[in-house]
N, C-alpha and C positions, 0 to 999 in steps of 0.2 A: 416739562421734558425740555434739558439744556439744551441751547444750541451749537451744532460744531465746531469748534476755533478755528478760525478760519488759518489758510495757508497759500506758501509762498512757491509760484513754479520755478520748479530749478533747475538749472541745465548747462552744458558745456557749448562749444561752437560748433560743435560735429559728434557727431551717433560713430563712429569707428575710428579706431585707432592700430597700427603695427602693434605696439605697444599692448593694446589692450588683450589679446588675444594672451597674454603671458599671465598679465594685474591684475582685470576687471574679471573680464566676460569668466563663466566656470569652467567653461569649454569650449577647449579651440571650436568655431564654429563660422561657414561658409561666408564671403559679402552678405548674401541677402538675411541672413538672419542677426545682423547686430544690430541696428532698428528696433528689432523686436524684443532682444536682449534689451540693450540701452534702455527703453523703456521701463522697465522695471524697478528702473532705481531710481530714472529723474522725468519727470514732469511735462516738460519743454526741449527744447535745440534752435537755436541760433538761427541755423541754416544758413549759415554763406555761403553754400557749394553755390547758390541762385547768384551771387552775387558775381560770379565771371561763367557762367552760361547755364540758360534756362536747360529745364528735363523735360524729357517727353510726357506727356498726357499719361504715357502706360505709367512712367515710374511714378508720377504723383499720385495716381488710383493703386499701385503696391504700394506706397509708406501709407498713407490713409489708412490704406487694410492689418497695417502691421502694427498698430499702437490703440492702446486701451481709451477709453472711452475719456477719461483725462487727462491725455498727452496733447497740449500745442504745439503748433507749426511757432516760429518767429521767421521767416525768410523774409530777406535782403533783397528792397530791389536792386534789377542790373544792374551795374558798373556804366552799362551806353546809358543809363538817364540820366545817373549822376556827375557822372564824371567825365564824360563823351558827349553828352547834348547838353549838359547844364542843367539840366530841368524843361530847356526850353524845347516846345515843341515834340512834346514825349505824349502825345492823348495817346497814337496807337499804338504805343511801346506799354504805356501802362494797361491799357485792357488786355493788350494780350496778355500780360503778369497775371493781370489779377480773374482774368476767366480759365488761366490756366489753371488752376488750384478750385475751381470751383469744385470740384467733390470733398477738398478738405472743408471751402465754406459748407457747403451743405452740412457737413456732420460736426459744426462745430470744433474742428480741429485748429485754427490760425488762431491763433491768442495777439497777434500784430506784425502787421509790415513794417518793415524797419529799410529808413530811410539811410544812409551814411553817406555824408555830403565830403567833398573830400577838403584836404587842409586847406588848399586855396580859396574856399566856398567863402568870402569874406561876409563883411556887413554892407557892402555896395551890392549885394546881389539880395538881397530878403525879398526886393521885390517878385525875383525870380520864385524864391521860393513862395511868398503870400500866395503868386497864381497856379501853382501847383496846388497847392492845398483846397485853394479854391474850385478846382476842379476834383481833388480827391471825394473817392465815396466814404461820407462819415461813420457808415453801419460797418465798415470794420476796422476796429482800431491800427495807427498808424504811429510809431515813432520813430522820432528825427534824431541823427546823432551829428554835431558841427563835430569841426577838430579846428579852426582856425585863431587865435588869440582875441581877435576882436569881441567876441561872445562868451568868453573869462575873465572880463575885466571891469564888473560890475557899471559898464556904461552904461549909455543908454541905447547903444546900437543893441548890448546884450539885454534891456527893460525890455526891450522892440521886439527883440525875438520873444524873449518868453512870455510878453504879453501875446503876442499872434501863437505861438501854441497853445496857450490857453482860450484864447475867440474859437479856434478853431477844434478845442478837446482834442489834443494830437500831444503826445509823451515825448517830453526830453530825455533822451538817452544818457544817462550817468557813467560814464568809461571812469576807471582806478585806477591808473595803471602805476601810483606810488610806490609798489610794491614791487615790483619787474625795476625799475628806473631807479631801484635802492640798491639792486643784489649787483654785487660786482663778477664784470661781464668777464666771465673766467670758463663759458663753453661758449661755440657756437650757438646755440639756439638762443643761448641767453641775450648774445649779441645782435641777432637778427629778430629780437623781439625787443629792445631798445632802437632798433633804428625801426623797424615798421608801426611800432606804437607812438602815439602823440605823447608828447612831456607835459602836462598841462592839467591849472589847478582843481580838484572837486571841487564843485558847485550841483549840492543838494538841492533841487525842487520838483515836485511833482506836481505837473502841467495838466494833466487829465487822470485818468484812473486808472494805469497800468502803469505805475514806474518801472521803469527797466534801469537796471545794475547791473554792469557789463565790469565784473572784477578781475584783474588779472597779476597773477599771485608770482611770490617767488618758488622756488622747487625749496626754497630754508624755511620748512613747513612750517618751524617755531616763528621764525619771522616773523608770519602772516599776522600776527595774536595782535598785535599794535594795531596797523590796518583795519581791522575785522572789524575791531571793539566801536568805534565810534558809529559805523553803522548799525548797530544793535539798537540803538534807541530810533532809528529812520524805520525802520522797518517794522518796529512794534507800534510808531506812529501811524505807518500806513495803514496795517490792520483796523488798527481799531477806530483810523480813516472808512473803512468798509475799499479799501481799495484794491486790487487783485495786484499784489509787487512782483515780480522777475526780476529772477537771479542769478546770471551768468558765471559760471568761475571759467577761467583761464590759468594755463601756465607757460612758461617761455616757451615749449613743442606740449602741450599737451600730456605729454605720453603719465605721466603721473598726476594728472588735473583729481585724482576721484581723493587722492589721500587728503586734499586742501579743502576736497566739498566736504569727507567728514569732519573736518575741523569747523567749517562753517557751519553743520548740524549741529557738532556739537557747544559750540556755544551759543546760537539761537537758541536750542531748544532749551539751554541752561538759563539763559535770561527772558525768555518769554515763558517760562514753566511746562508749557506741553510742544511735543513734536509739531515743527510745521510744516511739514513735509507731506503731500498724501502720493505718500510710493512705497517702493519696500525698500529700501535703502541701507544697503548691508545687513540683508540681516543673519543673524547668527550662524548659521553653516556656510553663508557666502564666506564670514570671515574666517572662517575655522580649514576653507579650503585654499584660501588664497595664502596667509600667518605662513604655512611654511615653504610658497615660493617664493614669495619676495619681502617676507613680513612688512610690509605694507604703516601695519598700524600698531 
């Protein structure tokens, strides 16, 4: 009996958007049904909401009950820890954050927690990151996203970071903002994205077992092909190494992000020779319902 082909965990930065009522969800849904509908087609989500504020314990429990067994949340640590406290003296906040998601941890619904460091977190602060990783529970996968140029110049500082992450078996988030920064700044949404998303080189390296790629695409769908193509061989390699890759797809305002997801799906399926997502993404009946409304695909 042949083994099932390995899959990629696929998601967006959010599970709800006002425009998705018209262009993604099969029918108009109340807010508390969006996560369930989203999880029919995606198997993960970044969970940016926790970066700004923590949900209640009841809300976490509700979220846990709304998704299938294969779904994985990848919530971000609060900015209170990463930006305001600079990782220092944050033991209580770390424990509070992790304990909040106990229901999801028990149900194995946490894919990884993400530590997004501010753009001013430089190589001079690696000692603080080392202290944080040393006290972090390695039973829960962790991914770190850095944004300072110190970590993108292939210097000893970057090597030190990568070696540290490998030592602690922590993944380095790979963010690809080339598409959005190559687009003409013709709308307020694109201008805003270009101001907020870091303009840095793409360094591809899996430092642990769950490589995470954040791809911020263009709204011009065809223009993304050039940027997606080099990623295909990396996902193939990770799957062959029995790693569990995550792919989070963005656009400037995420209103039409599902078009871009569909393109990724088509290109990866063709390259790998099998459908690499364990979901119902865009079944035929959904496409038929959506096409007359927006001619998305």
